[in-house]
Biopython code that builds the backbone (N, CA, C, O; Angstrom):
import numpy as np
from Bio.PDB.StructureBuilder import StructureBuilder

atoms = [
    (1, "MET", "N", (0.849, -1.142, -0.006)),
    (1, "MET", "CA", (-0.003, -0.008, -0.003)),
    (1, "MET", "C", (0.884, 1.213, 0.000)),
    (1, "MET", "O", (1.975, 1.189, 0.570)),
    (2, "LYS", "N", (0.418, 2.310, -0.647)),
    (2, "LYS", "CA", (1.131, 3.581, -0.736)),
    (2, "LYS", "C", (0.268, 4.713, -0.194)),
    (2, "LYS", "O", (-0.960, 4.670, -0.262)),
    (3, "MET", "N", (0.925, 5.702, 0.333)),
    (3, "MET", "CA", (0.313, 7.000, 0.660)),
    (3, "MET", "C", (0.842, 7.977, -0.358)),
    (3, "MET", "O", (2.047, 8.225, -0.415)),
    (4, "VAL", "N", (-0.052, 8.542, -1.173)),
    (4, "VAL", "CA", (0.345, 9.519, -2.176)),
    (4, "VAL", "C", (-0.070, 10.894, -1.735)),
    (4, "VAL", "O", (-1.257, 11.151, -1.536)),
    (5, "MET", "N", (0.888, 11.787, -1.577)),
    (5, "MET", "CA", (0.590, 13.195, -1.205)),
    (5, "MET", "C", (0.809, 14.033, -2.430)),
    (5, "MET", "O", (1.917, 14.076, -2.965)),
    (6, "CYS", "N", (-0.258, 14.723, -2.898)),
    (6, "CYS", "CA", (-0.209, 15.543, -4.088)),
    (6, "CYS", "C", (-0.462, 17.026, -3.669)),
    (6, "CYS", "O", (-1.492, 17.346, -3.075)),
    (7, "VAL", "N", (0.487, 17.891, -3.991)),
    (7, "VAL", "CA", (0.286, 19.335, -3.762)),
    (7, "VAL", "C", (-0.005, 19.913, -5.140)),
    (7, "VAL", "O", (0.831, 19.865, -6.043)),
    (8, "VAL", "N", (-1.196, 20.455, -5.281)),
    (8, "VAL", "CA", (-1.640, 20.969, -6.578)),
    (8, "VAL", "C", (-2.145, 22.402, -6.426)),
    (8, "VAL", "O", (-2.519, 22.811, -5.327)),
    (9, "ASP", "N", (-2.161, 23.159, -7.504)),
    (9, "ASP", "CA", (-2.719, 24.483, -7.557)),
    (9, "ASP", "C", (-4.201, 24.427, -7.240)),
    (9, "ASP", "O", (-4.884, 23.498, -7.671)),
    (10, "ASP", "N", (-4.712, 25.389, -6.502)),
    (10, "ASP", "CA", (-6.162, 25.400, -6.198)),
    (10, "ASP", "C", (-7.026, 25.302, -7.460)),
    (10, "ASP", "O", (-8.117, 24.732, -7.437)),
    (11, "ILE", "N", (-6.524, 25.859, -8.543)),
    (11, "ILE", "CA", (-7.308, 25.853, -9.790)),
    (11, "ILE", "C", (-7.550, 24.454, -10.270)),
    (11, "ILE", "O", (-8.574, 24.189, -10.899)),
    (12, "ASP", "N", (-6.624, 23.531, -9.987)),
    (12, "ASP", "CA", (-6.783, 22.140, -10.487)),
    (12, "ASP", "C", (-7.414, 21.234, -9.440)),
    (12, "ASP", "O", (-7.757, 20.096, -9.763)),
    (13, "ALA", "N", (-7.579, 21.676, -8.223)),
    (13, "ALA", "CA", (-7.939, 20.771, -7.118)),
    (13, "ALA", "C", (-9.296, 20.087, -7.350)),
    (13, "ALA", "O", (-9.386, 18.867, -7.212)),
    (14, "TYR", "N", (-10.306, 20.806, -7.682)),
    (14, "TYR", "CA", (-11.644, 20.203, -7.801)),
    (14, "TYR", "C", (-11.785, 19.319, -9.014)),
    (14, "TYR", "O", (-12.480, 18.304, -8.962)),
    (15, "SER", "N", (-11.141, 19.682, -10.104)),
    (15, "SER", "CA", (-11.116, 18.786, -11.301)),
    (15, "SER", "C", (-10.439, 17.475, -10.942)),
    (15, "SER", "O", (-10.917, 16.403, -11.313)),
    (16, "LEU", "N", (-9.306, 17.557, -10.206)),
    (16, "LEU", "CA", (-8.623, 16.349, -9.818)),
    (16, "LEU", "C", (-9.452, 15.537, -8.867)),
    (16, "LEU", "O", (-9.521, 14.317, -9.013)),
    (17, "LEU", "N", (-10.095, 16.167, -7.886)),
    (17, "LEU", "CA", (-10.916, 15.425, -6.933)),
    (17, "LEU", "C", (-12.054, 14.700, -7.683)),
    (17, "LEU", "O", (-12.357, 13.547, -7.377)),
    (18, "ASP", "N", (-12.684, 15.378, -8.667)),
    (18, "ASP", "CA", (-13.724, 14.733, -9.425)),
    (18, "ASP", "C", (-13.189, 13.505, -10.192)),
    (18, "ASP", "O", (-13.834, 12.457, -10.215)),
    (19, "ALA", "N", (-12.053, 13.639, -10.793)),
    (19, "ALA", "CA", (-11.443, 12.578, -11.592)),
    (19, "ALA", "C", (-11.073, 11.411, -10.670)),
    (19, "ALA", "O", (-11.258, 10.245, -11.020)),
    (20, "LEU", "N", (-10.542, 11.748, -9.477)),
    (20, "LEU", "CA", (-10.169, 10.709, -8.519)),
    (20, "LEU", "C", (-11.409, 9.941, -8.073)),
    (20, "LEU", "O", (-11.390, 8.714, -7.975)),
    (21, "SER", "N", (-12.493, 10.680, -7.802)),
    (21, "SER", "CA", (-13.730, 10.010, -7.373)),
    (21, "SER", "C", (-14.283, 9.094, -8.448)),
    (21, "SER", "O", (-14.687, 7.964, -8.176)),
    (22, "GLU", "N", (-14.295, 9.611, -9.700)),
    (22, "GLU", "CA", (-14.750, 8.794, -10.798)),
    (22, "GLU", "C", (-13.863, 7.527, -11.021)),
    (22, "GLU", "O", (-14.331, 6.487, -11.484)),
    (23, "GLY", "N", (-12.582, 7.674, -10.670)),
    (23, "GLY", "CA", (-11.688, 6.524, -10.803)),
    (23, "GLY", "C", (-11.706, 5.566, -9.602)),
    (23, "GLY", "O", (-10.985, 4.569, -9.593)),
    (24, "GLY", "N", (-12.522, 5.867, -8.598)),
    (24, "GLY", "CA", (-12.651, 4.977, -7.491)),
    (24, "GLY", "C", (-11.625, 5.261, -6.370)),
    (24, "GLY", "O", (-11.473, 4.463, -5.445)),
    (25, "PHE", "N", (-10.935, 6.395, -6.467)),
    (25, "PHE", "CA", (-9.955, 6.719, -5.431)),
    (25, "PHE", "C", (-10.584, 7.688, -4.367)),
    (25, "PHE", "O", (-11.392, 8.555, -4.700)),
    (26, "MET", "N", (-10.199, 7.511, -3.149)),
    (26, "MET", "CA", (-10.665, 8.408, -2.081)),
    (26, "MET", "C", (-9.510, 9.271, -1.606)),
    (26, "MET", "O", (-8.380, 8.804, -1.464)),
    (27, "ALA", "N", (-9.823, 10.569, -1.358)),
    (27, "ALA", "CA", (-8.751, 11.489, -0.986)),
    (27, "ALA", "C", (-9.208, 12.361, 0.176)),
    (27, "ALA", "O", (-10.393, 12.657, 0.330)),
    (28, "THR", "N", (-8.256, 12.754, 0.971)),
    (28, "THR", "CA", (-8.476, 13.763, 2.014)),
    (28, "THR", "C", (-7.877, 15.048, 1.509)),
    (28, "THR", "O", (-6.720, 15.064, 1.087)),
    (29, "LYS", "N", (-8.639, 16.138, 1.540)),
    (29, "LYS", "CA", (-8.236, 17.462, 1.015)),
    (29, "LYS", "C", (-7.788, 18.318, 2.158)),
    (29, "LYS", "O", (-8.509, 18.469, 3.143)),
    (30, "LEU", "N", (-6.590, 18.893, 2.046)),
    (30, "LEU", "CA", (-6.077, 19.849, 3.030)),
    (30, "LEU", "C", (-5.774, 21.151, 2.326)),
    (30, "LEU", "O", (-5.231, 21.145, 1.221)),
    (31, "ALA", "N", (-6.112, 22.256, 2.939)),
    (31, "ALA", "CA", (-5.745, 23.571, 2.385)),
    (31, "ALA", "C", (-4.315, 23.860, 2.735)),
    (31, "ALA", "O", (-3.878, 23.567, 3.848)),
    (32, "SER", "N", (-3.578, 24.428, 1.816)),
    (32, "SER", "CA", (-2.160, 24.787, 2.095)),
    (32, "SER", "C", (-1.826, 26.013, 1.254)),
    (32, "SER", "O", (-2.627, 26.414, 0.409)),
    (33, "SER", "N", (-0.653, 26.617, 1.471)),
    (33, "SER", "CA", (-0.251, 27.709, 0.636)),
    (33, "SER", "C", (1.242, 27.646, 0.406)),
    (33, "SER", "O", (2.018, 27.201, 1.252)),
    (34, "GLY", "N", (1.606, 28.105, -0.762)),
    (34, "GLY", "CA", (2.997, 28.080, -1.154)),
    (34, "GLY", "C", (3.771, 29.207, -0.515)),
    (34, "GLY", "O", (3.206, 30.286, -0.335)),
    (35, "GLY", "N", (5.003, 29.031, -0.170)),
    (35, "GLY", "CA", (5.796, 30.044, 0.472)),
    (35, "GLY", "C", (6.370, 31.066, -0.495)),
    (35, "GLY", "O", (6.552, 32.228, -0.132)),
    (36, "PHE", "N", (6.655, 30.650, -1.715)),
    (36, "PHE", "CA", (7.309, 31.575, -2.690)),
    (36, "PHE", "C", (6.337, 32.547, -3.279)),
    (36, "PHE", "O", (6.561, 33.756, -3.222)),
    (37, "LEU", "N", (5.247, 32.051, -3.851)),
    (37, "LEU", "CA", (4.272, 32.958, -4.479)),
    (37, "LEU", "C", (3.099, 33.340, -3.546)),
    (37, "LEU", "O", (2.269, 34.187, -3.876)),
    (38, "ARG", "N", (3.066, 32.677, -2.361)),
    (38, "ARG", "CA", (2.027, 32.899, -1.379)),
    (38, "ARG", "C", (0.614, 32.772, -2.011)),
    (38, "ARG", "O", (-0.282, 33.583, -1.775)),
    (39, "ARG", "N", (0.482, 31.754, -2.788)),
    (39, "ARG", "CA", (-0.816, 31.424, -3.421)),
    (39, "ARG", "C", (-1.378, 30.177, -2.787)),
    (39, "ARG", "O", (-0.660, 29.400, -2.158)),
    (40, "GLY", "N", (-2.662, 29.999, -2.959)),
    (40, "GLY", "CA", (-3.337, 28.834, -2.416)),
    (40, "GLY", "C", (-2.993, 27.585, -3.180)),
    (40, "GLY", "O", (-2.945, 27.562, -4.409)),
    (41, "ASN", "N", (-2.751, 26.526, -2.393)),
    (41, "ASN", "CA", (-2.534, 25.214, -2.931)),
    (41, "ASN", "C", (-3.517, 24.289, -2.244)),
    (41, "ASN", "O", (-4.151, 24.654, -1.254)),
    (42, "THR", "N", (-3.633, 23.103, -2.776)),
    (42, "THR", "CA", (-4.396, 22.065, -2.103)),
    (42, "THR", "C", (-3.522, 20.832, -1.997)),
    (42, "THR", "O", (-2.911, 20.405, -2.976)),
    (43, "THR", "N", (-3.466, 20.257, -0.789)),
    (43, "THR", "CA", (-2.691, 19.026, -0.639)),
    (43, "THR", "C", (-3.697, 17.889, -0.487)),
    (43, "THR", "O", (-4.605, 17.960, 0.341)),
    (44, "LEU", "N", (-3.534, 16.870, -1.271)),
    (44, "LEU", "CA", (-4.423, 15.683, -1.220)),
    (44, "LEU", "C", (-3.632, 14.481, -0.663)),
    (44, "LEU", "O", (-2.516, 14.185, -1.089)),
    (45, "LEU", "N", (-4.245, 13.834, 0.273)),
    (45, "LEU", "CA", (-3.691, 12.570, 0.832)),
    (45, "LEU", "C", (-4.511, 11.453, 0.281)),
    (45, "LEU", "O", (-5.728, 11.432, 0.461)),
    (46, "ILE", "N", (-3.867, 10.499, -0.404)),
    (46, "ILE", "CA", (-4.579, 9.436, -1.088)),
    (46, "ILE", "C", (-3.895, 8.104, -0.767)),
    (46, "ILE", "O", (-2.721, 7.904, -1.078)),
    (47, "GLY", "N", (-4.645, 7.205, -0.145)),
    (47, "GLY", "CA", (-4.170, 5.874, 0.115)),
    (47, "GLY", "C", (-4.499, 5.001, -1.100)),
    (47, "GLY", "O", (-5.642, 5.009, -1.558)),
    (48, "VAL", "N", (-3.552, 4.265, -1.621)),
    (48, "VAL", "CA", (-3.757, 3.488, -2.841)),
    (48, "VAL", "C", (-3.016, 2.167, -2.752)),
    (48, "VAL", "O", (-1.918, 2.085, -2.201)),
    (49, "GLU", "N", (-3.633, 1.141, -3.300)),
    (49, "GLU", "CA", (-2.963, -0.158, -3.424)),
    (49, "GLU", "C", (-1.839, -0.033, -4.435)),
    (49, "GLU", "O", (-1.938, 0.730, -5.396)),
    (50, "ASP", "N", (-0.761, -0.792, -4.211)),
    (50, "ASP", "CA", (0.435, -0.731, -5.083)),
    (50, "ASP", "C", (0.080, -0.823, -6.567)),
    (50, "ASP", "O", (0.596, -0.060, -7.384)),
    (51, "GLU", "N", (-0.807, -1.766, -6.910)),
    (51, "GLU", "CA", (-1.080, -1.965, -8.344)),
    (51, "GLU", "C", (-1.949, -0.856, -8.954)),
    (51, "GLU", "O", (-2.103, -0.814, -10.175)),
    (52, "LYS", "N", (-2.509, 0.023, -8.156)),
    (52, "LYS", "CA", (-3.294, 1.155, -8.704)),
    (52, "LYS", "C", (-2.509, 2.459, -8.666)),
    (52, "LYS", "O", (-3.036, 3.488, -9.089)),
    (53, "LYS", "N", (-1.266, 2.461, -8.175)),
    (53, "LYS", "CA", (-0.462, 3.709, -8.043)),
    (53, "LYS", "C", (-0.278, 4.347, -9.427)),
    (53, "LYS", "O", (-0.510, 5.547, -9.574)),
    (54, "ASP", "N", (0.119, 3.600, -10.415)),
    (54, "ASP", "CA", (0.381, 4.189, -11.752)),
    (54, "ASP", "C", (-0.865, 4.801, -12.355)),
    (54, "ASP", "O", (-0.790, 5.848, -12.998)),
    (55, "GLU", "N", (-1.975, 4.188, -12.165)),
    (55, "GLU", "CA", (-3.277, 4.750, -12.632)),
    (55, "GLU", "C", (-3.533, 6.052, -11.966)),
    (55, "GLU", "O", (-3.939, 7.012, -12.622)),
    (56, "LEU", "N", (-3.315, 6.124, -10.699)),
    (56, "LEU", "CA", (-3.505, 7.393, -9.953)),
    (56, "LEU", "C", (-2.542, 8.483, -10.460)),
    (56, "LEU", "O", (-2.958, 9.615, -10.711)),
    (57, "LEU", "N", (-1.325, 8.152, -10.600)),
    (57, "LEU", "CA", (-0.334, 9.158, -11.056)),
    (57, "LEU", "C", (-0.652, 9.655, -12.477)),
    (57, "LEU", "O", (-0.404, 10.821, -12.785)),
    (58, "GLU", "N", (-1.182, 8.809, -13.321)),
    (58, "GLU", "CA", (-1.607, 9.197, -14.651)),
    (58, "GLU", "C", (-2.759, 10.176, -14.596)),
    (58, "GLU", "O", (-2.790, 11.123, -15.381)),
    (59, "LEU", "N", (-3.711, 9.979, -13.690)),
    (59, "LEU", "CA", (-4.802, 10.998, -13.477)),
    (59, "LEU", "C", (-4.236, 12.319, -13.090)),
    (59, "LEU", "O", (-4.661, 13.351, -13.608)),
    (60, "VAL", "N", (-3.266, 12.322, -12.173)),
    (60, "VAL", "CA", (-2.676, 13.598, -11.715)),
    (60, "VAL", "C", (-2.004, 14.278, -12.938)),
    (60, "VAL", "O", (-2.195, 15.475, -13.155)),
    (61, "ARG", "N", (-1.238, 13.536, -13.715)),
    (61, "ARG", "CA", (-0.566, 14.132, -14.872)),
    (61, "ARG", "C", (-1.578, 14.712, -15.884)),
    (61, "ARG", "O", (-1.356, 15.773, -16.467)),
    (62, "LYS", "N", (-2.665, 14.003, -16.067)),
    (62, "LYS", "CA", (-3.679, 14.420, -16.996)),
    (62, "LYS", "C", (-4.391, 15.748, -16.620)),
    (62, "LYS", "O", (-4.658, 16.600, -17.468)),
    (63, "ILE", "N", (-4.674, 15.872, -15.336)),
    (63, "ILE", "CA", (-5.462, 17.022, -14.840)),
    (63, "ILE", "C", (-4.533, 18.202, -14.493)),
    (63, "ILE", "O", (-4.877, 19.344, -14.798)),
    (64, "CYS", "N", (-3.419, 17.973, -13.892)),
    (64, "CYS", "CA", (-2.596, 19.077, -13.345)),
    (64, "CYS", "C", (-1.476, 19.413, -14.303)),
    (64, "CYS", "O", (-0.323, 19.032, -14.101)),
    (65, "LYS", "N", (-1.835, 20.134, -15.349)),
    (65, "LYS", "CA", (-0.875, 20.535, -16.338)),
    (65, "LYS", "C", (-0.160, 21.811, -15.958)),
    (65, "LYS", "O", (-0.787, 22.732, -15.435)),
    (66, "PRO", "N", (1.163, 21.892, -16.212)),
    (66, "PRO", "CA", (1.846, 23.167, -15.986)),
    (66, "PRO", "C", (1.354, 24.258, -16.974)),
    (66, "PRO", "O", (0.944, 23.941, -18.090)),
    (67, "ARG", "N", (1.398, 25.468, -16.578)),
    (67, "ARG", "CA", (0.978, 26.599, -17.412)),
    (67, "ARG", "C", (1.801, 27.824, -17.043)),
    (67, "ARG", "O", (2.399, 27.880, -15.968)),
    (68, "LYS", "N", (1.829, 28.785, -17.920)),
    (68, "LYS", "CA", (2.571, 30.002, -17.669)),
    (68, "LYS", "C", (1.600, 31.114, -17.306)),
    (68, "LYS", "O", (0.496, 31.186, -17.846)),
    (69, "GLN", "N", (2.017, 31.984, -16.384)),
    (69, "GLN", "CA", (1.156, 33.086, -15.931)),
    (69, "GLN", "C", (2.023, 34.266, -15.629)),
    (69, "GLN", "O", (3.157, 34.100, -15.180)),
    (70, "MET", "N", (1.528, 35.447, -15.860)),
    (70, "MET", "CA", (2.215, 36.679, -15.554)),
    (70, "MET", "C", (1.854, 37.076, -14.114)),
    (70, "MET", "O", (0.683, 37.093, -13.733)),
    (71, "VAL", "N", (2.885, 37.393, -13.332)),
    (71, "VAL", "CA", (2.663, 37.829, -11.954)),
    (71, "VAL", "C", (3.437, 39.140, -11.716)),
    (71, "VAL", "O", (4.531, 39.305, -12.255)),
    (72, "PRO", "N", (2.903, 40.049, -10.938)),
    (72, "PRO", "CA", (3.563, 41.321, -10.703)),
    (72, "PRO", "C", (4.799, 41.140, -9.779)),
    (72, "PRO", "O", (4.813, 40.293, -8.887)),
    (73, "VAL", "N", (5.797, 41.946, -10.028)),
    (73, "VAL", "CA", (7.009, 41.950, -9.221)),
    (73, "VAL", "C", (7.011, 43.263, -8.418)),
    (73, "VAL", "O", (6.724, 44.324, -8.973)),
    (74, "SER", "N", (7.325, 43.200, -7.143)),
    (74, "SER", "CA", (7.364, 44.393, -6.299)),
    (74, "SER", "C", (8.460, 45.308, -6.761)),
    (74, "SER", "O", (9.406, 44.870, -7.416)),
    (75, "PRO", "N", (8.344, 46.601, -6.422)),
    (75, "PRO", "CA", (9.406, 47.546, -6.863)),
    (75, "PRO", "C", (10.775, 47.144, -6.345)),
    (75, "PRO", "O", (10.908, 46.617, -5.240)),
    (76, "VAL", "N", (11.752, 47.390, -7.128)),
    (76, "VAL", "CA", (13.152, 47.126, -6.801)),
    (76, "VAL", "C", (13.853, 48.480, -6.780)),
    (76, "VAL", "O", (13.650, 49.319, -7.658)),
    (77, "PHE", "N", (14.674, 48.670, -5.765)),
    (77, "PHE", "CA", (15.401, 49.945, -5.661)),
    (77, "PHE", "C", (16.879, 49.713, -5.978)),
    (77, "PHE", "O", (17.512, 48.833, -5.395)),
    (78, "ALA", "N", (17.398, 50.461, -6.854)),
    (78, "ALA", "CA", (18.811, 50.276, -7.248)),
    (78, "ALA", "C", (19.464, 51.678, -7.378)),
    (78, "ALA", "O", (19.000, 52.530, -8.135)),
    (79, "MET", "N", (20.513, 51.869, -6.642)),
    (79, "MET", "CA", (21.316, 53.077, -6.755)),
    (79, "MET", "C", (20.468, 54.374, -6.624)),
    (79, "MET", "O", (20.635, 55.325, -7.387)),
    (80, "GLU", "N", (19.575, 54.368, -5.645)),
    (80, "GLU", "CA", (18.774, 55.562, -5.307)),
    (80, "GLU", "C", (17.730, 55.849, -6.356)),
    (80, "GLU", "O", (17.031, 56.854, -6.226)),
    (81, "GLU", "N", (17.574, 55.055, -7.373)),
    (81, "GLU", "CA", (16.527, 55.221, -8.348)),
    (81, "GLU", "C", (15.580, 54.060, -8.222)),
    (81, "GLU", "O", (15.996, 52.912, -8.066)),
    (82, "SER", "N", (14.309, 54.364, -8.290)),
    (82, "SER", "CA", (13.329, 53.281, -8.217)),
    (82, "SER", "C", (13.115, 52.728, -9.618)),
    (82, "SER", "O", (13.010, 53.476, -10.590)),
    (83, "VAL", "N", (13.056, 51.455, -9.699)),
    (83, "VAL", "CA", (12.811, 50.796, -10.956)),
    (83, "VAL", "C", (11.326, 50.484, -11.034)),
    (83, "VAL", "O", (10.745, 49.985, -10.070)),
    (84, "ILE", "N", (10.727, 50.763, -12.133)),
    (84, "ILE", "CA", (9.283, 50.533, -12.306)),
    (84, "ILE", "C", (8.990, 49.046, -12.244)),
    (84, "ILE", "O", (9.624, 48.271, -12.959)),
    (85, "PRO", "N", (8.047, 48.624, -11.411)),
    (85, "PRO", "CA", (7.736, 47.237, -11.325)),
    (85, "PRO", "C", (7.175, 46.687, -12.660)),
    (85, "PRO", "O", (6.476, 47.398, -13.382)),
    (86, "THR", "N", (7.481, 45.456, -12.964)),
    (86, "THR", "CA", (6.968, 44.864, -14.175)),
    (86, "THR", "C", (6.415, 43.495, -13.817)),
    (86, "THR", "O", (6.624, 42.992, -12.713)),
    (87, "ASP", "N", (5.716, 42.910, -14.753)),
    (87, "ASP", "CA", (5.203, 41.561, -14.588)),
    (87, "ASP", "C", (6.266, 40.574, -15.112)),
    (87, "ASP", "O", (7.026, 40.881, -16.030)),
    (88, "VAL", "N", (6.289, 39.434, -14.522)),
    (88, "VAL", "CA", (7.255, 38.381, -14.872)),
    (88, "VAL", "C", (6.455, 37.145, -15.186)),
    (88, "VAL", "O", (5.526, 36.818, -14.448)),
    (89, "GLU", "N", (6.782, 36.439, -16.263)),
    (89, "GLU", "CA", (6.115, 35.199, -16.605)),
    (89, "GLU", "C", (6.746, 34.052, -15.819)),
    (89, "GLU", "O", (7.962, 33.861, -15.827)),
    (90, "ILE", "N", (5.880, 33.294, -15.139)),
    (90, "ILE", "CA", (6.355, 32.149, -14.350)),
    (90, "ILE", "C", (5.615, 30.912, -14.737)),
    (90, "ILE", "O", (4.509, 31.004, -15.271)),
    (91, "LYS", "N", (6.191, 29.726, -14.485)),
    (91, "LYS", "CA", (5.572, 28.442, -14.719)),
    (91, "LYS", "C", (4.803, 28.056, -13.457)),
    (91, "LYS", "O", (5.364, 28.051, -12.362)),
    (92, "MET", "N", (3.544, 27.739, -13.609)),
    (92, "MET", "CA", (2.669, 27.376, -12.483)),
    (92, "MET", "C", (1.974, 26.079, -12.794)),
    (92, "MET", "O", (2.106, 25.518, -13.882)),
    (93, "GLY", "N", (1.224, 25.610, -11.806)),
    (93, "GLY", "CA", (0.434, 24.403, -12.044)),
    (93, "GLY", "C", (1.270, 23.157, -11.888)),
    (93, "GLY", "O", (2.278, 23.143, -11.181)),
    (94, "GLY", "N", (0.847, 22.147, -12.537)),
    (94, "GLY", "CA", (1.513, 20.872, -12.384)),
    (94, "GLY", "C", (1.178, 20.330, -10.992)),
    (94, "GLY", "O", (0.163, 20.696, -10.399)),
    (95, "ALA", "N", (2.032, 19.466, -10.490)),
    (95, "ALA", "CA", (1.791, 18.902, -9.184)),
    (95, "ALA", "C", (3.133, 18.478, -8.604)),
    (95, "ALA", "O", (4.059, 18.114, -9.328)),
    (96, "VAL", "N", (3.212, 18.536, -7.272)),
    (96, "VAL", "CA", (4.377, 17.930, -6.559)),
    (96, "VAL", "C", (3.798, 16.731, -5.867)),
    (96, "VAL", "O", (2.866, 16.842, -5.071)),
    (97, "VAL", "N", (4.365, 15.564, -6.181)),
    (97, "VAL", "CA", (3.771, 14.343, -5.707)),
    (97, "VAL", "C", (4.844, 13.544, -4.888)),
    (97, "VAL", "O", (5.977, 13.362, -5.332)),
    (98, "PHE", "N", (4.437, 13.090, -3.700)),
    (98, "PHE", "CA", (5.239, 12.266, -2.859)),
    (98, "PHE", "C", (4.577, 10.904, -2.736)),
    (98, "PHE", "O", (3.390, 10.829, -2.418)),
    (99, "VAL", "N", (5.298, 9.848, -2.973)),
    (99, "VAL", "CA", (4.751, 8.483, -2.839)),
    (99, "VAL", "C", (5.495, 7.806, -1.691)),
    (99, "VAL", "O", (6.711, 7.623, -1.751)),
    (100, "LEU", "N", (4.775, 7.446, -0.675)),
    (100, "LEU", "CA", (5.364, 6.878, 0.564)),
    (100, "LEU", "C", (4.823, 5.486, 0.764)),
    (100, "LEU", "O", (3.646, 5.220, 0.520)),
    (101, "ASP", "N", (5.711, 4.580, 1.220)),
    (101, "ASP", "CA", (5.268, 3.236, 1.595)),
    (101, "ASP", "C", (4.481, 3.296, 2.898)),
    (101, "ASP", "O", (4.885, 3.986, 3.834)),
    (102, "VAL", "N", (3.373, 2.590, 2.967)),
    (102, "VAL", "CA", (2.589, 2.508, 4.193)),
    (102, "VAL", "C", (3.144, 1.275, 4.926)),
    (102, "VAL", "O", (3.021, 0.159, 4.422)),
    (103, "VAL", "N", (3.730, 1.454, 6.065)),
    (103, "VAL", "CA", (4.329, 0.372, 6.856)),
    (103, "VAL", "C", (3.253, -0.376, 7.596)),
    (103, "VAL", "O", (3.256, -1.606, 7.632)),
    (104, "GLU", "N", (2.329, 0.357, 8.188)),
    (104, "GLU", "CA", (1.275, -0.287, 8.967)),
    (104, "GLU", "C", (-0.042, 0.429, 8.656)),
    (104, "GLU", "O", (-0.087, 1.658, 8.594)),
    (105, "ASN", "N", (-1.086, -0.327, 8.467)),
    (105, "ASN", "CA", (-2.363, 0.225, 8.105)),
    (105, "ASN", "C", (-3.423, -0.359, 9.071)),
    (105, "ASN", "O", (-3.724, -1.552, 9.028)),
    (106, "PHE", "N", (-3.966, 0.490, 9.919)),
    (106, "PHE", "CA", (-5.008, 0.008, 10.818)),
    (106, "PHE", "C", (-5.958, 1.169, 11.158)),
    (106, "PHE", "O", (-5.590, 2.339, 11.054)),
    (107, "LYS", "N", (-7.161, 0.824, 11.558)),
    (107, "LYS", "CA", (-8.141, 1.828, 11.962)),
    (107, "LYS", "C", (-8.293, 1.826, 13.460)),
    (107, "LYS", "O", (-8.278, 0.780, 14.110)),
    (108, "ILE", "N", (-8.440, 3.017, 13.991)),
    (108, "ILE", "CA", (-8.615, 3.114, 15.462)),
    (108, "ILE", "C", (-10.096, 3.350, 15.768)),
    (108, "ILE", "O", (-10.475, 3.463, 16.934)),
]
sb = StructureBuilder()
sb.init_structure("model")
sb.init_model(0)
sb.init_chain("A")
sb.init_seg("    ")
for serial, (resi, resn, name, xyz) in enumerate(atoms, 1):
    if name == "N":
        sb.init_residue(resn, " ", resi, " ")
    sb.init_atom(name, np.array(xyz, "f"), 0.0, 1.0, " ", f" {name:<3s}", serial, name[0])
structure = sb.get_structure()
C-alpha cells in the first residue's frame, strides 16, 4: 500500500478530486499555501494499493498541467533610483507528488 501526497494548484484541485472520485480513489483534502508565491494550494492525501499507483499518477498528470502566468514583481530599488515594477512570466500548475510506503495500516 502507498500513501500519495499531491500538492496541486487550487485551480486544479476540484477537477482532480472529481477525476479521482470517478476513478474509485478516495482522498483527504487539506488547504495549504506556497511560500514563494504565497498562493493557495491544495494538498491531497490518497491511500492506494500498489497496483493502482500508476493509474492514480496518470490521472494527476492528465489534470494538473503546468501553465505560464504573468505575476507582478514588487518595486526594486537600485542606486537611489526606483525601478518601475513589471510583470514576470512564471511556470505554475503541475503537481508535486510524494509516494510513501505504508508500513502499517489500521483503523482506530
